[in-house]
N, C-alpha and C positions, 0 to 999 in steps of 0.2 A: 535896706540890705538886699543885695542882688541874689539871684538864684544860685550862682556859684558860691557865694559866701554862705548861704544856707546849707549847701551840700558839704562845704568844708566843716561847718559847725556840726553837722550831723555825723560826719566821719570821725571828728575828734571826740564828740560826745559819746559815740559808740565805743571807742577805745577806752575812754574814761569810765564808762558804765561797766564794761567787762572787768576792769581792774577793781572797781569798788565792790562789785558782786562777789568776786572770788576771794577777796580779803576775808570776808566773814561767812562764806558759803557753808562752811562745816559747823558753824556754831549750833544750829538746830540739831545737827546730826551727832553732836558729842555724846549724848546719852546712848544713842543707838550704836555708835562706834565702840563705846565702853563695853557694851554687851556682845557685839559681833566678834571683837578681837580680844575679849576678856582682859581689858586694859583699865587702868585707873584714870581718874580725871587729869592728874598731872601728866600722864602719857599722851592722852588724846588731845590735850590742850596744845600740844606741839603741832597739830594740824593747822592751827592758826598762828602760833608763835613761830613755827618754822618758815612759814611764808613771810612773816614780818621780818625775821632775821635776814633772810636772803635779800628781800627788798631793801632793807636798811643798808646792806653792803653795796648794792648796785646803784641805788638812787644817786649818791654823790657823783657818779660817773655819767649821769644822764646828759648833762650839758656838754661834756667833752665828746661823748659818742655822737650827739646830734650835730655838733659843730665840725667834728672830724669826718664823719661819714654821711651826714645829711639827716635832718630830723625825720623826714619822710621815710627814708630807707630803714633807719633803726626802729621806727614805729611799726612798720610793716613786719620787720624781723621779729619784734616782740609778739605781735599777733600770731605769727606762724609758730612761735615757740609755745604759746598757749595751746594752739591746735595740737601740736605733737605731744606735749606733756600731759594734756587732758586724756589722750588715748592711753598713754603709758600708765598713768595713775589709776585709770578705771579698772585695770587688770591687776592691781596690787593684791597680793595673797596674804600679807601680814601688815600690822600697823607700822612696822619699821619701814617697809617699802613705800607705803603711802605717805609717811612723813618725809621721806627722801623726795618723792614726787612733788609734794607741796613745797619743799625747799627749792627745788629746781624751778617750780612754778613762780616762786617769788622773784627769781632773777629776770624772768620775762615780764610777768604781770606788773612787777614793781616799777618798770620803766614807763608804762602806759600813761599814768597820771601826770608825772612831771613833763614828759614829752608833749602830751596833748595840750597841757596848760601853756607851755612855752610857745608852741606853734600858734595857739589861739591869739596871743598878743603879738605874734610876728605877722600873721596873715590878715588880721582884722584892723581896719582903720580906727583911730582913737574914738571917733564918733559912734562906732558900733561896739566898742569893747564892753561897755556896761551890760548891754543886752546879751552879747555873746557870753560874758561871764556868768550871767544869771542862768542861761541855758546849761552851760558847762557845770556850774555848781549844782543845778537841779539833778543832772545825771549822777554826780557824785553822791548827793544826798539820797536819791532814790535807790542807787545801787547799794548803799550801806544798809538801808532799811528794807528794801525789797528782797534782798538776799534771804532774809529770814522767812518771808512769805513764800518765796519761790522754793526754798529748801523744804519747807513744810509740805508744800504741795507735791513735790517730787517724791519725797519719802513716804507719802501716804499712798502712792500708786506704783512705786517702783523701788528698785534697789538703790543704795547709797552711791553706787557706781555711776548713776546717771547725773549725780551732782557735777561730775567731771565731763561726762559725755555731752552734757547740755551745751558746753562751750564750743564744741566742734563746728557745728554749722554757723554759729554766729561769728566765730573767729574768721572763718573763710569769707563770709559776707563782708565783714569789716575790712579785711585785707583788700578785697576787690574794690570796695568803695574808696578806700584810701589811695590805692594805686591810680584810680581814675580821676579823683578830684583834687588831691593835695598837690600843691606846686612842688616842683623839685627845688631843693635848697642846699645842695651840696656846697660846702664852703670852698671858696676859691683858694684861700691860703691854707696850707697844711698845718693843722694844730697838733702840736706834740703832746703826747701823753704825759701827764704828771704822775710818773710812777711812784715816787716817794709819797705823794699826797694820797694816791689810791690805797697804798699799803697802810698808811696811817689811819685814814678814815675807815678802812675795812676792819682793821684790828679794833678800833674804837667802837664801831658799830657792833661787831661780833661780841666783844666783851660786855657792853652794856645790855644788848638784847639777850645774850645768853644768861646774864645775871637776872634780868627781869623775868625771863621765861622759867627759870629754876627757883623763883622765889618761894613757891609753894612747897618745893621739895627741900630746899636748903634752909629756909627760914632766915632769921637774922644771924647768920653764921659767918665765920672768917672767910669761907670761900666766896660768899656773896660780896663781902667787903672788898676782897682782893680784886674780883672781877670789875666792880664798879670803879675802884680807884684806878686800875689799869686803863679802863675805858676813858676816864676823865683825863688821865695823863696823856694818852695818845691824842685826845682832842686838843689838848693844850699844845702838844708837839706840832700837830697839823696847823693850829692857829699861827704859831711862830713861823712855820714853813711857808704858809700862804702869804705872809706879809713880804716875803723876799722872792717868792717864785714869780717867774715872768708870766706864766699862764697856769695859775693854780686850778686844781680839779674843781673845787668849789670856791668861787670868787666871793670872799666875805666882804667885799666892798659894798655889797647890797645892804649891809648892816649900818652903813653910815646914813641911810635914809630913815629918818625917825618915823615917818608914817608907815614904812614897810615894817619896822621893828614892832610898832604898836599892833599892826594887823597880824604880824607873825605870832605874837603872844596870844591875841584874841582867837586866832584860828586853832591854835594848839589846845586851848581850853575847850573850844567847841568840839574838837575831835574827842577829847575825853568824855564829854557829855554824850556824844553819839555812840561811840563804841562800847561804853560801859553798859548801856541798855541792850545793845544788840548781843552782847555776850551773856549778861546775867538773866535777861528775861526768858530765853528758851530753857535754861536750866531750872529757873524758879517755876515756870509753868509746867514743865514736863515732869521733873523729878519731885518737886515739892507739892504740886497741885494735881498731878496725874493727868494733865491735859495732853492730847495727842499732838504729834508734829503738825498735822493738818490744821488743827485748831490754833496752835501756836502761830502758824503762818497767817491765819485769818485775823488774829489779834493784832499783828503788826501791819497788816495790809492797809487799814485806813490811814495810818501814819504815812505810808508811802504815797497814797493818793493826795494827802494834804501837802506833802513836800512838793509834789508836782504843781499843785494849785498855788502854793505859796510863792514860788520863785518869780513868776511874772508879776504878782502883786508887789513883792519886795522890789522888783526892778522898777516899777512905776513909782513906788514910794521913794526910791533912791533918787530919782530925777526931780521929785517934787519937794522933798524935805531935806535931802542931803544924807550922806552916809552916817553922820554923827547921830542923828535922831533915830535912824533905822536900827543902828547897832544897839542903842540904849533900849528902844522898844523891844527888840528881839530878846535881849537879856531878861527883861521884866516878864515877857511872855513865857520864856523857858522856866523861869523861877516859879511862876504861877502854876504851870503845868507839872512842876516837879514836887510840889507840896504833897499831893496824895501819895506819891512814891515814897517820900520821906516818912510819912505817917502810916504806910501800908502795913497790914497784918496778913497772916495766911487766909483770913476770912474776907479780905477785900474782894469785892465783885470784879470779875474779869472785865465786865463791860465798863466799869469805871476806869480801870487801867488802860483799856483801849481808848477811851475818850480823852484822857489826859495825855496819853502818848501823842494824840493828834495835835493837842495844844503845844506840846514840846516840839514836835516836828515843824510846826509853823514858825516858832521862834528860832529854832536851829537853822532853818532855811534863810531867815533874814540875816542872822549873824554870819552865816557861811558866805552869802553873797557879798556882804560888805567887806569881810576880811579878805576874801579872794581878790576882789577888784582893787581894794586899797593896796594890797601887797604888790600886785603885778603892775598897776598903773603908777606906783611910786618910784619905780626904777626905769631907767632907759631901756629901749628894746634890746640892745646888745647884751644886757645883763638878765634878760627875762629867763633864759635857760638856767642860769645859776640861781636866780631867785626861786624859780619853781622847784629845782632840785633840793635846795636847802629846806624849803617849806615841806616838801614831801618826805625828806629824810627825817625831819623832826616829828612828822606825823607817825611814821613807822615806829619811832622810839616811844612815842606817847601811847600808840595802840598797844604795843607789847607791854608797857608798864601798866596800863589800865587793865588789860586782860590778866596779867600776872597778879596784880593786887586784888582784883575781884575774885579770881580763882583761889588765891591763898586765904583770903578772909572767909570765903565760903567753906573751904575745907576745914579751916580752924573752927568755925562755928559748928559744923557738923560733928567734928571730933569732940567738941565741948558738950554737946547735947547727948546725954546717955540714952541708948535705945532709940536713936534717931530714925523714926519711921513715920510716914504719913505727915501729920501736922508738925512734927518736930523738924523734919526735913524742910518743910515749907517755911517754918520759922527761921531756920538757918539761912536759907537763901533770901528770905524777906529782910532779915536784919542786915545782911550784906548789901542788899539794894538800898535800904534806908541810909546806911552810912555813906556809900559811894555817891548816891544822889545828893546828899547834903554837902559832901565835899565839892562836887562839881558846881553846885549852885553858889557856894561860897566863893569859889574861884571866878565864876562868871560875874558875880556882883562886884568883885574887886576890879574887874575889867572896865567898869563904867567910867571911873575917873580917867583912865587911859584913853578911852574912846572920846570923851569930852575934850580932852586936851589935844590929841593928835589927829583925830579924824576930821574930815572936812564937813562944813555946813553947806547948805544949799548955795549960798552966795560965793563960796570958795571953790565949788565944783567946776 
């Protein structure tokens, strides 16, 4: 890999890291935000859900924006958006304004991941794509887990406002780096906007994410059912539209590649496993066990370090034994690391949870690398933007659904436990973690037959 390719990878990884960090940056701060703004969990949950909602709306347009205006230009614009919105949100005076800021944040930050992944497979030669994918996946994994550590550290020494101000210098550095090293790639042919497709996917995204985000408030009500049905109906309308459109917003032709579909499903389950813990663990440790934000961050820190170490190891295993065995081994490692979470009680030692979280992060890194590379290498380069956009859109949906389910189950458990204080609160959040971890492990294990059938072995690579 040349020096310039390393710099390109650094620039793209920087953008992907900022996106991953800010998706869950406020998770550790939720208990603090409930106290500062005198708000309920269902209200402050929108600090995460609002970001996902906006990202879910804009992500389908990522491929169009990149092809119409140039991937580099839109990528830099998104970074500048993070810079501006971070400053605005840091001066929020009420929870409603902060939620609006996070919503706007989602429109800019949500573009970084699909754009950076698409550019990676456009700029890197096939011989370097596996290595590049391992580095890019590492930034995504580290960002998802490190956000908890970083948030805990910031909250232990400063106001919650610095969770946003933290982005300012890094966004500027990322813009300057991208402007210097990324090749200009403005499309020669003018790509027309698929207006009907954008409206249809936006309504579908809004309805589904709005339903998921209000699950804890609405419960299994008629409103929830109506929103979900409307979301699915508009998805079906878009599917029919995309089959006839000359240049659909999301080119669903990527779904004809079986290996892409298999990796698409695998990456979705992996996302559930990642974000479930990043949402539940801070609540469990702080509210249930009385642990400070700083200690919460320290509990999650070793997992971040393991994620960094695991990616190059997974990359070497990928070339030696093939993606099929790497995926299966990753699922088994995640399952082994999840057993203590499934059996956890409020008295479970924090050190044990920290240790098994490291095991899970190692397995998650392996599965993440395989699913990312399998998806993007399964489609031709001209469809990389659409493949990346579709993958990231589905991840936003799954993130919102996971957070909503975890929050709803936790609130239900707290309500069911009379006089929920101290150990009772710990029991409520522990039982929620038990259930969600068991569900994610079951889904992951069901992915093994798919990996064995559709993933490549060493000889097929």
